[in-house]
C-alpha positions in Angstrom: 0.0 0.0 0.0 1.0 3.7 -0.3 2.0 5.6 2.8 3.4 9.1 3.3 6.8 9.3 5.0 10.1 11.1 5.3 13.4 9.4 5.7 15.5 12.5 6.4 14.9 15.9 8.0 14.5 18.8 5.7 12.1 20.9 3.7 8.7 19.7 2.4 10.4 18.1 -0.5 11.7 15.2 1.7 8.1 14.0 2.1 7.3 11.2 -0.3 4.9 8.3 -0.9 6.4 4.9 -0.3 5.2 1.4 -0.9 5.0 -0.3 2.5 3.3 -3.4 4.1 -0.3 -3.0 5.1 -1.0 -2.7 8.8 -3.6 -4.9 10.5 -6.0 -4.3 13.3 -4.8 -5.8 16.6 -6.9 -6.2 19.8 -9.0 -3.2 20.5 -8.3 -1.6 17.2 -10.0 -1.3 13.8 -8.5 -0.8 10.3 -10.0 1.5 7.7 -9.6 1.9 4.0 -8.7 5.6 4.2 -10.7 8.1 2.2 -9.1 11.2 3.7 -6.6 12.0 6.4 -5.3 15.2 8.1 -2.0 17.0 8.0 -0.7 17.9 11.4 1.2 21.2 11.8 3.3 19.5 14.5 4.5 17.0 12.0 6.0 19.8 9.8 8.2 20.6 12.8 9.2 17.0 13.1 9.9 16.7 9.4 12.0 19.9 9.3 14.1 18.7 12.3 13.0 21.6 14.5 11.9 19.2 17.2 14.6 16.6 16.8 16.1 17.5 20.2 12.8 17.2 22.1 10.8 14.6 20.2 12.6 11.3 19.5 11.8 10.3 15.9 12.7 7.0 14.3 13.3 7.3 10.5 11.6 6.6 8.2 8.7 8.4 9.9 5.2 7.8 8.6 2.9 10.8 9.0 -0.7 11.3 9.9 -2.7 11.1 13.1 -6.4 11.4 12.1 -8.3 9.8 9.3 -11.7 8.9 8.0 -12.6 5.8 6.0 -14.5 2.5 5.7 -13.9 -0.2 8.3 -12.4 -3.3 6.7 -10.9 -5.1 9.7 -12.1 -5.3 13.3 -9.7 -6.4 16.0 -10.4 -8.8 18.9 -12.5 -7.2 21.7 -14.0 -4.5 19.5 -17.7 -4.1 19.7 -20.2 -1.6 18.3 -18.6 -1.3 14.8 -18.5 -3.7 11.9 -16.9 -4.0 8.5 -18.3 -1.5 6.0 -19.1 1.2 8.6 -18.0 4.8 7.8 -16.0 6.2 10.7 -13.5 8.9 11.6 -10.9 8.7 14.3 -7.3 8.7 15.3 -4.3 6.4 15.4 -2.1 6.0 18.5 0.2 9.0 19.1 3.3 6.9 18.6 2.0 4.7 15.7 0.7 7.6 13.5 0.8 6.5 9.8 -2.8 7.7 8.9 -1.6 9.4 5.7 -1.9 6.1 3.8 -4.2 3.7 1.9 -5.0 1.8 5.2 -4.8 3.0 8.8 -5.3 1.4 12.1 -7.4 3.5 14.5 -7.2 3.5 18.3 -10.3 5.7 18.8 -13.2 6.4 16.5 -16.8 7.4 16.0 -19.4 7.1 13.3 -18.8 9.6 10.5 -21.6 12.2 10.6 -23.7 12.2 7.4 -23.4 16.0 7.3 -19.6 15.9 6.9 -17.8 15.2 3.6 -14.9 12.7 3.7 -12.5 15.7 3.6 -14.1 17.2 6.7 -14.2 13.9 8.6 -10.6 13.1 7.6 -9.3 16.2 9.4 -11.7 16.2 12.3 -10.5 13.8 15.0 -7.2 15.5 16.0 -8.7 18.9 16.1 -11.7 17.7 18.1 -9.7 15.8 20.6 -7.2 18.6 21.1 -9.9 21.3 21.5 -11.9 19.1 23.9 -8.8 18.3 26.0 -7.9 21.9 26.4 -11.4 23.2 27.0 -11.9 20.4 29.6 -8.6 21.4 31.4 -9.8 25.1 31.4 -13.2 23.9 32.7 -14.9 26.1 30.1 -18.7 26.2 30.5 -21.8 28.2 30.2 -21.4 31.9 31.1 -17.6 31.9 30.6 -15.7 34.2 28.3 -12.9 32.5 26.4 -10.1 33.9 24.2 -8.9 31.6 21.4 -5.6 32.8 20.1 -5.2 31.6 16.5 -8.9 30.9 16.1 -9.0 30.5 12.3 -6.7 27.5 12.2 -7.6 23.8 12.2 -7.8 23.4 16.0 -8.8 27.0 16.7 -11.9 26.9 14.5 -13.1 23.7 16.1 -12.3 25.1 19.6 -14.4 28.2 18.9 -17.5 26.0 18.0 -17.1 23.6 20.9 -16.8 26.5 23.3 -19.9 28.2 21.9 -21.7 24.9 22.2 -20.8 24.8 25.9 -22.5 28.2 26.3 -19.3 30.3 26.4 -18.7 33.7 24.8 -15.7 33.5 22.5 -13.3 36.1 21.4 -11.0 34.9 18.6 -7.8 36.3 17.1 -7.1 36.0 13.4 -5.9 38.1 10.5 -8.5 40.6 9.4 -9.5 38.7 6.3 -10.6 35.9 8.5 -12.8 38.0 10.8 -16.1 37.3 8.9 -15.2 33.6 9.0 -14.9 33.8 12.8 -18.2 35.6 13.1 -19.8 32.7 11.2 -18.5 30.3 13.8 -19.9 32.4 16.7 -16.8 34.2 17.8 -16.2 38.0 18.2 -13.0 38.5 16.1 -10.0 40.7 16.8 -6.5 41.1 15.4 -3.5 39.5 17.0 -0.3 41.4 17.6 0.6 44.7 19.4 -2.3 46.1 21.4 -4.0 42.8 21.9 -4.6 43.3 25.6 -6.4 46.6 25.1 -8.5 45.2 22.2 -9.6 42.2 24.2 -10.4 44.2 27.3 -12.6 46.5 25.1 -14.5 43.4 23.7 -14.7 41.7 27.1 -14.9 44.5 29.8 -16.0 42.0 32.4 -12.8 40.0 31.9 -11.7 36.7 30.3 -12.1 33.4 32.2 -9.8 31.3 30.1 -7.3 31.6 27.2 -6.7 28.8 24.6 -3.5 29.5 22.7 -3.2 27.8 19.3 -0.3 30.0 18.2 3.1 31.2 19.5 4.8 34.3 20.8 2.1 36.0 22.8 2.1 34.4 26.2 2.9 37.5 28.2 -0.1 39.3 26.7 -2.3 36.2 27.1 -1.4 36.0 30.8 -2.2 39.7 31.2 -5.6 39.1 29.6 -6.4 36.1 31.8 -5.0 37.6 34.9 -3.3 34.3 35.9 -1.0 31.9 34.0 -3.1 29.0 35.3 -6.0 30.2 33.2 -3.9 29.9 30.0 -3.3 26.7 28.1 -1.2 26.5 24.9 -0.8 23.7 22.4 2.0 25.5 20.4 4.3 27.6 22.5 7.3 25.7 23.9 8.2 28.7 26.1 5.2 27.9 28.2 7.0 26.5 31.3 9.1 29.7 31.6 5.8 31.6 31.9 4.1 29.2 34.3 1.7 28.2 31.5 0.6 24.6 30.8 1.6 23.2 27.4 -1.0 20.6 26.6 -0.1 17.5 24.6 -1.4 14.0 24.9 -0.5 10.3 24.7 -2.5 7.2 25.7 -1.6 5.7 29.1 -0.1 2.6 27.5 2.4 4.6 25.4 5.8 6.1 26.5 5.9 9.8 26.3 9.3 11.4 26.6 8.5 14.9 25.1 7.6 18.0 27.0 7.0 16.3 30.4 3.7 14.6 31.4 0.9 14.3 28.9 -2.7 15.2 29.4 -5.2 12.3 29.0 -6.6 11.9 25.5 -10.1 13.5 25.3 -11.5 10.8 23.0 -15.0 11.4 24.4 -15.0 14.6 22.3 -15.5 12.5 19.2 -19.0 11.4 20.2 -19.8 15.0 21.3 -18.7 16.2 17.9 -21.0 13.7 16.1 -24.0 15.0 18.1 -23.2 18.6 17.3 -22.5 17.9 13.6 -25.9 16.1 13.3 -27.5 19.3 14.7 -25.6 21.5 12.2 -23.6 23.1 15.1 -20.1 21.9 14.2 -18.3 22.2 10.9 -14.7 21.2 10.2 -13.4 24.0 7.9 -11.1 22.5 5.2 -8.4 24.9 3.9 -7.3 22.6 1.1 -7.4 19.0 0.0 -4.5 17.4 -1.8 -4.1 14.0 -3.4 -2.0 11.6 -1.3 0.8 11.9 -3.8 1.0 15.6 -3.3 1.7 15.4 0.5 4.8 17.6 0.0 2.6 20.5 -1.3 0.3 20.0 1.7 3.2 20.4 4.1 4.4 23.5 2.2 1.0 25.1 2.7 0.9 24.0 6.3 4.2 25.7 7.0 2.8 29.1 5.9 0.6 29.0 9.1 -2.0 30.9 7.3 -4.4 28.1 6.2 -8.0 28.6 7.3 -9.0 25.3 8.8 -7.6 21.8 8.2 -5.4 20.7 5.4 -6.2 17.1 4.3 -5.0 14.4 1.9 -7.5 12.4 -0.1 -7.2 8.9 -1.4 
């Protein structure tokens, strides 16, 4: 089968499609014939070598964490799903390899009929991450939340999940994405110099929590929240120096050597997402869809950090 991988660190051009052996569903797992799969911004850092000192990477490295497809193998002990079902979900954090013709999923849910394959293929990672951080921040009805980097793949989903919880959301993005954020239910503002004053004008009663999906603004975000404990980032590695939690995840049965202790995976978010999607309250914005063979171009777009929503590969 085909699988996207890189065998050396470098620019997007080192990404290529290789012929590899098919994986199979072990106990507690399912295998899907992949229809679409997501591009993870974090994997562009792995591929470039930026994270080589903090994230051990065995080469060749097969990419992809989330995927959607048709179940064609069901492992021992799995119930509630059968061959032929349309699902979306995620691989293990260490196993990855979802950007392929077949992928083994460790967590999954039924694909909402309202979502295209492209939307479903990029959904699971963003939903799990957004749910994990919103849970840690205990975001609920009546709260005001700032999402920094709200137009990206995780940010756009986080806005909608926070709104569904009954929160008021302020989101930062480039001005050309402000109408997009309004369509998701957020009050938009620009990022950069003057952010503290702009947010205070939009939320004069204060901000209860800050979800940082970008980098470089933690001092301002702490000032907005009033306490570093009310800020969680998924992107800024300087977080410990500011007393801010850097959220990442790994299942309990996997070794996690990077960035200290991991947060528990919020896989319950997948079923929540299905319910919201069926009510028309959760979309997964897709910035671009590339054929599997053009994974290098997808990585190149991801590295611009200006994609509105998820970047996906289609089979």
